[in-house]
C-alpha positions as CSV (number, residue, x, y, z in Angstrom):
1,X,4.4,-28.4,35.5
2,X,1.4,-27.6,33.4
3,X,1.2,-24.1,31.9
4,X,-1.9,-22.3,30.7
5,X,-2.3,-19.1,28.7
6,X,-3.0,-15.8,30.4
7,X,-6.0,-13.7,29.5
8,X,-4.0,-11.4,27.3
9,X,-2.3,-14.2,25.6
10,X,-5.7,-15.8,24.7
11,X,-6.8,-12.4,23.5
12,X,-3.7,-12.0,21.3
13,X,-4.3,-15.5,19.9
14,X,-7.9,-14.6,19.0
15,X,-6.7,-11.4,17.3
16,X,-4.1,-13.5,15.4
17,X,-6.9,-15.7,14.1
18,X,-8.8,-12.6,12.9
19,X,-5.6,-11.3,11.2
20,X,-5.3,-14.6,9.4
21,X,-9.0,-14.2,8.3
22,X,-8.3,-10.7,7.0
23,X,-5.4,-12.1,4.9
24,X,-7.5,-15.0,3.6
25,X,-5.2,-17.5,5.2
26,X,-6.5,-20.9,6.3
27,X,-3.8,-21.4,8.8
28,X,-2.2,-19.7,11.8
29,X,1.5,-18.7,11.5
30,X,4.0,-16.8,13.6
31,X,3.3,-13.6,11.5
32,X,-0.3,-13.7,12.5
33,X,0.7,-14.0,16.2
34,X,3.0,-11.1,15.9
35,X,0.1,-9.0,14.5
36,X,-2.2,-10.3,17.3
37,X,0.3,-9.2,20.0
38,X,0.7,-5.8,18.5
39,X,-3.1,-5.5,18.1
40,X,-3.6,-6.4,21.8
41,X,-1.7,-3.2,22.5
42,X,-1.3,-3.0,26.3
43,X,0.3,-6.3,27.2
44,X,3.8,-6.9,28.7
45,X,4.9,-7.8,25.2
46,X,4.0,-4.5,23.6
47,X,5.1,-2.5,26.7
48,X,8.5,-4.1,26.5
49,X,8.8,-3.3,22.8
50,X,7.8,0.3,23.5
51,X,10.5,0.6,26.2
52,X,13.0,-0.6,23.7
53,X,11.8,2.1,21.2
54,X,10.3,-0.3,18.7
55,X,8.1,1.4,16.2
56,X,5.0,-0.8,16.4
57,X,3.4,0.6,13.2
58,X,6.6,-0.2,11.3
59,X,6.7,-3.6,12.9
60,X,3.2,-4.3,11.9
61,X,3.8,-3.2,8.3
62,X,7.1,-5.1,8.1
63,X,5.3,-8.3,9.1
64,X,2.4,-7.8,6.7
65,X,4.8,-7.0,3.8
66,X,6.5,-10.3,4.3
67,X,3.3,-12.3,4.3
68,X,1.6,-13.0,1.0
69,X,-2.2,-12.8,0.9
70,X,-4.3,-15.9,0.3
71,X,-7.2,-16.4,-1.9
72,X,-10.9,-17.3,-1.2
73,X,-10.3,-18.8,2.3
74,X,-13.5,-20.1,3.7
75,X,-12.1,-21.2,7.1
76,X,-14.4,-20.6,10.0
77,X,-13.2,-20.8,13.6
78,X,-9.8,-21.6,14.9
79,X,-7.2,-22.2,12.2
80,X,-4.7,-25.1,12.3
81,X,-1.2,-24.1,13.5
82,X,1.7,-24.4,11.0
83,X,4.8,-26.3,12.1
84,X,6.5,-22.9,12.5
85,X,3.7,-21.8,14.8
86,X,3.9,-24.9,16.9
87,X,7.7,-24.3,17.3
88,X,7.0,-20.8,18.4
89,X,4.5,-22.0,21.1
90,X,7.1,-24.6,22.2
91,X,9.8,-21.9,22.5
92,X,7.3,-19.7,24.4
93,X,6.7,-22.5,26.9
94,X,10.5,-22.8,27.3
95,X,10.8,-19.1,28.0
96,X,8.0,-19.3,30.6
97,X,9.9,-22.1,32.4
98,X,13.1,-20.1,32.4
99,X,11.2,-17.3,34.2
100,X,9.7,-19.9,36.6
101,X,6.2,-18.9,35.5
102,X,3.2,-21.3,35.6
103,X,1.5,-19.6,32.7
104,X,2.2,-18.6,29.1
105,X,1.9,-14.8,28.8
106,X,2.5,-12.3,26.0
107,X,6.0,-11.7,27.3
108,X,6.8,-15.4,26.6
109,X,5.2,-15.3,23.2
110,X,7.2,-12.3,22.0
111,X,10.3,-14.1,23.2
112,X,9.3,-17.3,21.4
113,X,8.7,-15.3,18.2
114,X,12.2,-13.8,18.4
115,X,13.8,-17.1,19.4
116,X,12.4,-18.7,16.2
117,X,15.3,-17.2,14.3
118,X,14.2,-17.7,10.7
119,X,10.6,-16.5,11.2
120,X,9.1,-13.3,9.8
121,X,8.5,-11.7,13.2
122,X,12.1,-12.3,14.3
123,X,13.4,-10.7,11.1
124,X,11.1,-7.7,11.5
125,X,12.3,-7.3,15.1
126,X,15.9,-7.6,14.1
127,X,15.3,-4.8,11.5
128,X,14.8,-2.5,14.5
129,X,17.8,-3.7,16.4
130,X,16.1,-6.1,18.8
131,X,18.0,-9.2,20.0
132,X,16.8,-12.0,22.3
133,X,19.0,-11.3,25.4
134,X,18.0,-7.6,25.4
135,X,14.3,-8.4,25.0
136,X,14.4,-11.1,27.7
137,X,16.2,-8.8,30.2
138,X,13.7,-5.9,29.6
139,X,10.7,-8.2,29.9
140,X,12.0,-9.5,33.2
141,X,12.8,-6.0,34.4
142,X,9.2,-4.8,33.7
143,X,7.7,-7.8,35.5
144,X,10.0,-7.2,38.5
145,X,9.0,-3.6,39.0
146,X,6.9,-3.1,42.2
147,X,4.4,-0.9,40.3
148,X,5.0,-2.5,37.0
149,X,2.8,-4.7,34.8
150,X,1.5,-8.2,35.4
151,X,0.4,-10.6,32.8
152,X,-0.5,-13.7,34.9
153,X,-3.7,-15.7,34.6
154,X,-5.4,-13.9,37.4
155,X,-5.1,-10.5,35.7
156,X,-8.1,-9.1,33.8
157,X,-8.3,-5.7,32.2
158,X,-11.7,-6.4,30.8
159,X,-13.7,-6.6,34.0
160,X,-14.6,-9.6,36.2
161,X,-17.7,-10.6,34.2
162,X,-16.1,-10.8,30.7
163,X,-13.1,-13.1,31.5
164,X,-14.0,-14.9,34.7
165,X,-15.4,-18.0,33.1
166,X,-12.3,-19.1,31.1
167,X,-13.7,-22.6,30.4
168,X,-16.9,-21.2,28.9
169,X,-14.9,-18.8,26.8
170,X,-12.8,-21.6,25.5
171,X,-15.9,-23.5,24.4
172,X,-17.1,-20.4,22.5
173,X,-13.8,-20.2,20.7
174,X,-14.2,-23.8,19.4
175,X,-17.7,-23.0,18.0
176,X,-17.7,-22.5,14.2
177,X,-20.9,-20.5,14.5
178,X,-19.3,-18.2,17.0
179,X,-16.4,-17.5,14.7
180,X,-18.6,-16.9,11.7
181,X,-20.6,-14.4,13.7
182,X,-17.4,-12.7,15.0
183,X,-16.0,-12.4,11.5
184,X,-19.2,-10.8,10.2
185,X,-19.1,-8.4,13.2
186,X,-15.5,-7.4,12.2
187,X,-16.7,-6.8,8.6
188,X,-19.7,-4.8,9.8
189,X,-17.4,-2.6,12.0
190,X,-15.0,-2.1,9.0
191,X,-17.9,-1.1,6.7
192,X,-19.1,1.5,9.2
193,X,-15.6,2.8,9.7
194,X,-15.4,1.8,13.4
195,X,-12.0,1.3,15.0
196,X,-13.1,-1.6,17.2
197,X,-15.9,-4.1,17.5
198,X,-18.8,-2.9,19.6
199,X,-22.1,-4.6,20.7
200,X,-24.1,-3.2,17.8
201,X,-21.7,-4.8,15.3
202,X,-22.4,-8.2,16.8
203,X,-26.2,-7.5,16.5
204,X,-25.6,-6.6,12.8
205,X,-23.7,-9.8,12.3
206,X,-26.5,-11.9,13.8
207,X,-29.0,-10.2,11.5
208,X,-26.7,-10.7,8.4
209,X,-26.6,-14.5,9.0
210,X,-30.0,-15.7,8.0
211,X,-29.1,-19.3,8.9
212,X,-29.3,-18.7,12.7
213,X,-33.0,-17.8,12.7
214,X,-32.5,-14.7,14.7
215,X,-33.1,-12.4,11.7
216,X,-36.5,-14.1,11.1
217,X,-37.4,-13.8,14.8
218,X,-36.5,-10.1,15.1
219,X,-38.3,-9.3,11.8
220,X,-41.5,-10.2,13.6
221,X,-40.9,-7.1,15.7
222,X,-40.0,-5.1,12.6
223,X,-36.3,-5.2,13.4
224,X,-34.6,-5.6,10.0
225,X,-31.0,-5.3,8.9
226,X,-31.5,-2.1,7.0
227,X,-33.3,-0.5,10.0
228,X,-30.5,-1.5,12.4
229,X,-27.8,-0.2,10.0
230,X,-29.6,3.1,9.9
231,X,-29.9,3.3,13.6
232,X,-26.2,2.4,14.2
233,X,-25.2,5.1,11.7
234,X,-27.3,7.6,13.6
235,X,-25.6,6.6,16.8
236,X,-22.2,7.3,15.3
237,X,-23.2,10.7,14.2
238,X,-24.4,11.8,17.7
């Protein structure tokens, strides 16, 4: 049996990597994955936690408070998994097999995080009275509802075009230039007070990185970083 990650699980992993970047960590640990799952927001994992009356804001803060910030991390791209993270992934695979699923979804990841008993996410969940049998039962219950949620690999909430080519997306995630651009886009969104990354932030990121040659090419058409920042700010005010 060979499992693969669902769309939302991949998305949560990408968000976990961004959380590690924000905290200046050169590695990916269970705490980052918990933050990525909470950030994904509409997956089986977060829906299960909401049904169990878990305060996601409190959970997020509880995880962050337990994780010390790093210093001057220059890691670009996917970060190496800690041994604890590898154990969580292994436990997630075991949970998927218990369910008889041929994919690794967010529901399996949240169970893997809680099953890793000494981890930061497990302790943060226990603080809100969540135990593994209850979490497992509720996740199964949600998946079994006729009009309930589905987190399998065929599901896509982002539209057919964005997630249909999984192999191509995986290649992009391995590109250091891709991750460098994405991190700059996140920073641009934060500087402009945006709640999420939008296309204009990606364009700002491309113009900020002079090494890719795009800034020089667009400057020939009088498209500069300052000009674009001004136009983006105008868009937000309308």
